[in-house]
Backbone as JSON Lines, residues from 0, in Angstrom:
{"i":0,"aa":"M","n":[-17.18,93.47,-95.62],"ca":[-16.09,92.69,-95.99],"c":[-15.41,91.86,-94.75]}
{"i":1,"aa":"L","n":[-15.02,92.74,-93.9],"ca":[-14.28,92.04,-92.68],"c":[-15.45,91.56,-91.78]}
{"i":2,"aa":"M","n":[-16.59,92.26,-91.6],"ca":[-17.7,91.68,-90.86],"c":[-18.17,90.36,-91.43]}
{"i":3,"aa":"T","n":[-18.27,90.3,-92.68],"ca":[-18.6,89.11,-93.37],"c":[-17.62,87.88,-93.05]}
{"i":4,"aa":"E","n":[-16.41,88.21,-92.97],"ca":[-15.43,87.29,-92.68],"c":[-15.55,86.64,-91.28]}
{"i":5,"aa":"M","n":[-15.86,87.69,-90.37],"ca":[-15.93,87.36,-89.03],"c":[-17.2,86.44,-88.77]}
{"i":6,"aa":"A","n":[-18.27,86.78,-89.43],"ca":[-19.6,85.91,-89.38],"c":[-19.26,84.73,-89.88]}
{"i":7,"aa":"M","n":[-18.62,84.46,-90.94],"ca":[-18.16,83.12,-91.52],"c":[-17.42,82.43,-90.55]}
{"i":8,"aa":"H","n":[-16.37,82.93,-89.89],"ca":[-15.64,82.23,-88.78],"c":[-16.5,81.91,-87.67]}
{"i":9,"aa":"K","n":[-17.39,82.6,-87.37],"ca":[-18.22,82.22,-86.13],"c":[-19.27,81.08,-86.46]}
{"i":10,"aa":"E","n":[-19.75,81.12,-87.76],"ca":[-20.7,80.2,-88.1],"c":[-19.89,78.7,-88.44]}
{"i":11,"aa":"S","n":[-18.58,78.91,-88.69],"ca":[-17.79,77.65,-88.69],"c":[-17.05,77.15,-87.46]}
{"i":12,"aa":"G","n":[-17.67,77.86,-86.51],"ca":[-17.01,77.51,-85.07],"c":[-15.58,78.09,-84.85]}
{"i":13,"aa":"Q","n":[-15.14,78.85,-85.69],"ca":[-13.77,79.37,-85.43],"c":[-13.78,80.86,-84.79]}
{"i":14,"aa":"D","n":[-14.61,81.13,-83.83],"ca":[-14.59,82.26,-83.08],"c":[-13.48,82.28,-82.22]}
{"i":15,"aa":"H","n":[-12.58,83.28,-82.32],"ca":[-11.27,83.27,-81.7],"c":[-11.32,84.0,-80.4]}
{"i":16,"aa":"R","n":[-12.41,84.58,-80.1],"ca":[-12.4,85.42,-78.75],"c":[-12.4,84.43,-77.52]}
{"i":17,"aa":"P","n":[-11.76,84.83,-76.49],"ca":[-11.73,84.06,-75.28],"c":[-13.05,84.03,-74.7]}
{"i":18,"aa":"D","n":[-13.18,82.71,-74.03],"ca":[-14.54,82.45,-73.31],"c":[-14.39,82.89,-71.81]}
{"i":19,"aa":"P","n":[-15.31,83.91,-71.59],"ca":[-15.0,84.62,-70.32],"c":[-15.34,83.83,-69.15]}
{"i":20,"aa":"A","n":[-16.15,82.72,-69.42],"ca":[-16.44,81.7,-68.26],"c":[-15.27,81.01,-68.08]}
{"i":21,"aa":"R","n":[-14.53,80.52,-69.12],"ca":[-13.42,79.8,-68.86],"c":[-12.16,80.57,-68.3]}
{"i":22,"aa":"M","n":[-12.16,81.89,-68.57],"ca":[-11.01,82.66,-68.37],"c":[-11.35,83.38,-66.78]}
{"i":23,"aa":"A","n":[-12.47,83.27,-66.21],"ca":[-12.79,83.9,-65.09],"c":[-11.76,83.43,-63.98]}
{"i":24,"aa":"G","n":[-11.22,84.42,-63.18],"ca":[-10.28,84.11,-62.19],"c":[-8.96,83.65,-62.53]}
{"i":25,"aa":"R","n":[-8.66,83.65,-63.82],"ca":[-7.34,83.21,-64.35],"c":[-6.65,84.43,-64.77]}
{"i":26,"aa":"E","n":[-5.23,84.48,-64.63],"ca":[-4.47,85.6,-65.17],"c":[-4.1,85.25,-66.58]}
{"i":27,"aa":"A","n":[-3.96,86.28,-67.44],"ca":[-3.46,86.13,-68.78],"c":[-2.1,85.69,-68.7]}
{"i":28,"aa":"N","n":[-1.65,84.78,-69.63],"ca":[-0.27,84.3,-69.76],"c":[0.31,84.92,-70.85]}
{"i":29,"aa":"F","n":[1.23,85.84,-70.51],"ca":[2.0,86.62,-71.68],"c":[3.26,85.98,-71.93]}
{"i":30,"aa":"D","n":[3.58,84.83,-71.26],"ca":[4.9,84.29,-71.42],"c":[4.89,83.45,-72.79]}
{"i":31,"aa":"E","n":[3.8,82.97,-73.27],"ca":[3.8,82.4,-74.52],"c":[3.69,83.3,-75.68]}
{"i":32,"aa":"E","n":[4.58,83.14,-76.61],"ca":[4.56,83.96,-77.66],"c":[3.39,83.49,-78.71]}
{"i":33,"aa":"I","n":[2.63,84.58,-79.09],"ca":[1.47,84.24,-79.84],"c":[1.74,84.77,-81.39]}
{"i":34,"aa":"P","n":[1.87,83.83,-82.2],"ca":[2.33,84.29,-83.62],"c":[1.19,85.05,-84.23]}
{"i":35,"aa":"W","n":[1.57,86.29,-84.9],"ca":[0.78,86.98,-85.8],"c":[1.21,86.79,-87.23]}
{"i":36,"aa":"T","n":[0.18,86.49,-87.98],"ca":[0.3,86.43,-89.42],"c":[0.14,87.67,-90.14]}
{"i":37,"aa":"E","n":[0.53,87.86,-91.27],"ca":[0.27,88.96,-92.06],"c":[-1.17,89.45,-92.2]}
{"i":38,"aa":"D","n":[-2.01,88.28,-92.32],"ca":[-3.43,88.1,-92.43],"c":[-3.97,88.75,-91.17]}
{"i":39,"aa":"D","n":[-3.52,88.34,-90.02],"ca":[-4.05,88.76,-88.65],"c":[-3.84,90.27,-88.64]}
{"i":40,"aa":"I","n":[-2.53,90.74,-89.03],"ca":[-2.31,92.09,-88.84],"c":[-3.19,93.05,-89.82]}
{"i":41,"aa":"L","n":[-3.41,92.51,-91.0],"ca":[-4.2,93.23,-91.96],"c":[-5.59,93.32,-91.55]}
{"i":42,"aa":"R","n":[-6.2,92.19,-91.08],"ca":[-7.49,91.99,-90.54],"c":[-7.73,93.18,-89.41]}
{"i":43,"aa":"L","n":[-6.75,93.11,-88.38],"ca":[-6.72,94.09,-87.26],"c":[-6.78,95.66,-87.79]}
{"i":44,"aa":"H","n":[-6.02,95.88,-88.64],"ca":[-6.01,97.27,-89.28],"c":[-7.45,97.56,-89.98]}
{"i":45,"aa":"G","n":[-7.94,96.7,-90.59],"ca":[-9.34,96.77,-91.26],"c":[-10.42,96.91,-90.24]}
{"i":46,"aa":"L","n":[-10.33,96.12,-89.07],"ca":[-11.23,96.21,-88.12],"c":[-11.2,97.52,-87.31]}
{"i":47,"aa":"L","n":[-9.95,98.03,-87.11],"ca":[-9.81,99.39,-86.46],"c":[-10.5,100.55,-87.31]}
{"i":48,"aa":"L","n":[-10.2,100.31,-88.51],"ca":[-10.79,101.48,-89.31],"c":[-12.18,101.35,-89.47]}
{"i":49,"aa":"E","n":[-12.77,100.17,-89.73],"ca":[-14.14,99.92,-89.89],"c":[-14.94,100.39,-88.53]}
{"i":50,"aa":"K","n":[-14.43,99.87,-87.37],"ca":[-15.02,100.22,-86.12],"c":[-14.9,101.7,-85.79]}
{"i":51,"aa":"S","n":[-13.96,102.27,-86.04],"ca":[-13.69,103.73,-85.84],"c":[-14.7,104.55,-86.6]}
{"i":52,"aa":"L","n":[-14.89,104.37,-87.86],"ca":[-15.84,104.84,-88.75],"c":[-17.17,104.63,-88.39]}
{"i":53,"aa":"H","n":[-17.59,103.5,-87.95],"ca":[-18.87,103.02,-87.42],"c":[-19.14,103.94,-86.16]}
{"i":54,"aa":"D","n":[-18.25,103.75,-85.28],"ca":[-18.46,104.58,-83.86],"c":[-18.59,106.04,-84.15]}
{"i":55,"aa":"L","n":[-18.05,106.6,-85.01],"ca":[-18.1,107.92,-85.19],"c":[-19.64,108.58,-85.38]}
{"i":56,"aa":"F","n":[-20.42,107.54,-85.94],"ca":[-21.67,107.86,-86.15],"c":[-22.73,107.06,-85.31]}
{"i":57,"aa":"D","n":[-22.25,106.41,-84.48],"ca":[-23.07,105.64,-83.45],"c":[-23.49,106.47,-82.38]}
{"i":58,"aa":"L","n":[-24.76,107.06,-82.17],"ca":[-25.15,107.76,-81.04],"c":[-24.91,107.28,-79.75]}
{"i":59,"aa":"R","n":[-24.69,106.0,-79.6],"ca":[-24.48,105.48,-78.26],"c":[-23.08,105.57,-77.7]}
{"i":60,"aa":"V","n":[-22.24,105.9,-78.62],"ca":[-20.79,106.12,-78.37],"c":[-20.59,107.53,-77.81]}
{"i":61,"aa":"S","n":[-19.79,107.52,-76.82],"ca":[-19.52,108.82,-76.03],"c":[-18.78,109.91,-77.02]}
{"i":62,"aa":"A","n":[-19.08,111.09,-76.51],"ca":[-18.59,112.2,-77.23],"c":[-16.96,112.25,-77.22]}
{"i":63,"aa":"K","n":[-16.49,111.78,-76.03],"ca":[-15.0,111.62,-75.9],"c":[-14.56,110.72,-76.86]}
{"i":64,"aa":"T","n":[-15.04,109.57,-77.08],"ca":[-14.48,108.48,-77.93],"c":[-14.58,108.99,-79.55]}
{"i":65,"aa":"Q","n":[-15.72,109.74,-79.73],"ca":[-15.82,110.35,-81.09],"c":[-14.67,111.3,-81.28]}
{"i":66,"aa":"A","n":[-14.48,112.26,-80.14],"ca":[-13.46,113.04,-80.45],"c":[-12.12,112.55,-80.67]}
{"i":67,"aa":"D","n":[-11.85,111.26,-80.01],"ca":[-10.57,110.66,-80.23],"c":[-10.36,109.96,-81.5]}
{"i":68,"aa":"I","n":[-11.45,109.63,-82.16],"ca":[-11.63,109.1,-83.62],"c":[-11.27,110.3,-84.47]}
{"i":69,"aa":"L","n":[-11.93,111.49,-84.32],"ca":[-11.74,112.56,-85.07],"c":[-10.27,113.01,-85.03]}
{"i":70,"aa":"D","n":[-9.6,113.06,-83.75],"ca":[-8.19,113.39,-83.72],"c":[-7.35,112.39,-84.5]}
{"i":71,"aa":"W","n":[-7.72,111.11,-84.15],"ca":[-6.9,110.0,-84.95],"c":[-6.91,110.38,-86.64]}
{"i":72,"aa":"M","n":[-8.12,110.63,-87.03],"ca":[-8.29,110.9,-88.59],"c":[-7.58,112.1,-88.97]}
{"i":73,"aa":"R","n":[-7.49,113.18,-88.11],"ca":[-6.89,114.39,-88.45],"c":[-5.4,114.61,-88.05]}
{"i":74,"aa":"A","n":[-4.97,113.59,-87.64],"ca":[-3.46,113.49,-87.1],"c":[-2.47,114.11,-88.27]}
{"i":75,"aa":"P","n":[-1.59,114.89,-87.86],"ca":[-0.7,115.35,-88.99],"c":[0.08,114.31,-89.69]}
{"i":76,"aa":"R","n":[0.5,114.51,-91.06],"ca":[1.24,113.53,-91.81],"c":[2.38,113.06,-91.21]}
{"i":77,"aa":"S","n":[3.13,114.01,-90.46],"ca":[4.32,113.8,-89.7],"c":[4.19,112.61,-88.65]}
{"i":78,"aa":"E","n":[2.98,112.33,-88.25],"ca":[2.71,111.32,-87.28],"c":[3.08,109.93,-87.84]}
{"i":79,"aa":"S","n":[3.8,109.11,-87.36],"ca":[3.88,107.75,-87.96],"c":[3.64,106.68,-86.92]}
{"i":80,"aa":"G","n":[3.34,105.46,-87.56],"ca":[2.98,104.53,-86.55],"c":[2.23,103.41,-87.37]}
{"i":81,"aa":"A","n":[2.34,102.15,-87.0],"ca":[1.51,101.03,-87.57],"c":[0.06,101.19,-87.69]}
{"i":82,"aa":"F","n":[-0.48,101.83,-86.67],"ca":[-1.95,101.87,-86.62],"c":[-2.53,103.35,-86.78]}
{"i":83,"aa":"T","n":[-1.71,104.2,-87.47],"ca":[-2.29,105.59,-87.63],"c":[-3.55,105.36,-88.75]}
{"i":84,"aa":"Y","n":[-4.35,106.33,-88.8],"ca":[-5.5,106.35,-89.8],"c":[-4.87,106.14,-91.36]}
{"i":85,"aa":"R","n":[-3.76,106.95,-91.55],"ca":[-3.27,106.88,-92.86],"c":[-2.81,105.5,-93.22]}
{"i":86,"aa":"A","n":[-1.97,104.87,-92.17],"ca":[-1.61,103.36,-92.34],"c":[-2.66,102.48,-92.68]}
{"i":87,"aa":"C","n":[-3.83,102.62,-91.84],"ca":[-4.83,101.78,-92.09],"c":[-5.52,101.85,-93.5]}
{"i":88,"aa":"C","n":[-5.58,103.07,-93.89],"ca":[-6.14,103.3,-95.17],"c":[-5.26,102.81,-96.27]}
{"i":89,"aa":"R","n":[-3.91,103.12,-96.28],"ca":[-2.96,102.68,-97.15],"c":[-2.93,101.21,-97.36]}
{"i":90,"aa":"L","n":[-3.08,100.51,-96.26],"ca":[-3.02,99.04,-96.51],"c":[-4.19,98.39,-97.35]}
{"i":91,"aa":"F","n":[-5.13,99.18,-97.33],"ca":[-6.3,98.76,-98.27],"c":[-6.42,99.59,-99.6]}
{"i":92,"aa":"G","n":[-5.36,100.47,-99.85],"ca":[-5.4,100.99,-101.05],"c":[-6.58,102.18,-101.15]}
{"i":93,"aa":"L","n":[-6.83,102.73,-99.97],"ca":[-7.9,103.75,-99.84],"c":[-7.24,105.01,-99.82]}
{"i":94,"aa":"D","n":[-7.87,106.11,-100.47],"ca":[-7.33,107.44,-100.36],"c":[-7.82,108.13,-99.02]}
{"i":95,"aa":"D","n":[-6.68,108.28,-98.19],"ca":[-7.13,108.62,-96.85],"c":[-7.66,110.12,-96.73]}
{"i":96,"aa":"E","n":[-7.19,110.93,-97.66],"ca":[-7.65,112.33,-97.59],"c":[-9.26,112.42,-98.04]}
{"i":97,"aa":"E","n":[-9.41,111.67,-99.23],"ca":[-10.72,111.65,-99.7],"c":[-11.82,111.12,-98.67]}
{"i":98,"aa":"I","n":[-11.37,109.88,-98.11],"ca":[-12.25,109.29,-97.12],"c":[-12.5,110.23,-95.92]}
{"i":99,"aa":"R","n":[-11.42,110.77,-95.45],"ca":[-11.44,111.81,-94.21],"c":[-12.41,112.98,-94.61]}
{"i":100,"aa":"D","n":[-12.15,113.6,-95.81],"ca":[-12.88,114.73,-96.13],"c":[-14.45,114.43,-96.23]}
{"i":101,"aa":"R","n":[-14.87,113.24,-96.72],"ca":[-16.2,112.87,-96.88],"c":[-16.73,112.49,-95.54]}
{"i":102,"aa":"V","n":[-15.91,111.89,-94.77],"ca":[-16.45,111.46,-93.44],"c":[-16.75,112.81,-92.39]}
{"i":103,"aa":"L","n":[-15.65,113.59,-92.59],"ca":[-15.82,114.85,-91.85],"c":[-17.07,115.55,-92.21]}
{"i":104,"aa":"E","n":[-17.39,115.78,-93.62],"ca":[-18.37,116.44,-94.09],"c":[-19.78,115.89,-93.64]}
{"i":105,"aa":"R","n":[-19.87,114.53,-93.69],"ca":[-20.99,113.93,-93.16],"c":[-21.21,114.2,-91.73]}
{"i":106,"aa":"Y","n":[-20.04,114.1,-90.94],"ca":[-20.09,114.26,-89.55],"c":[-20.61,115.69,-89.25]}
{"i":107,"aa":"R","n":[-20.17,116.8,-89.82],"ca":[-20.65,118.12,-89.7],"c":[-22.04,118.18,-89.99]}
{"i":108,"aa":"R","n":[-22.45,117.72,-91.17],"ca":[-23.91,117.72,-91.49],"c":[-24.87,117.26,-90.31]}
{"i":109,"aa":"R","n":[-24.49,116.13,-89.94],"ca":[-25.11,115.22,-88.88],"c":[-25.07,116.04,-87.55]}
{"i":110,"aa":"H","n":[-23.93,116.69,-87.25],"ca":[-23.98,117.41,-86.04],"c":[-24.42,118.85,-85.83]}
{"i":111,"aa":"T","n":[-24.67,119.36,-87.17],"ca":[-25.11,120.86,-87.16],"c":[-26.57,121.05,-87.36]}
{"i":112,"aa":"H","n":[-27.37,119.92,-87.62],"ca":[-28.69,120.01,-87.87],"c":[-29.46,119.57,-86.62]}
């Protein structure tokens, strides 16, 4: 879903990543306020969730990063914040416990064989 949206933006010339060649030698200007739309924030939550789940099973990703992702997914319910695993799932109407249990089972199977 989100990857398709990103591909569509790229194809339409709406790639919003900074051009490293243009930015080389320049300092970032944080004085300008950059407006965030609800869609931007929702997209960021989705990308965080999608990338984290992808990286958990990517053999090129370090064990430290995978451990950080597992910690993020296992964080106690009392932990609050805009970008917790539970918050990301909740925004998309996903059952965080069901997904976590399935992902952890798949992760265990993959790493015990």
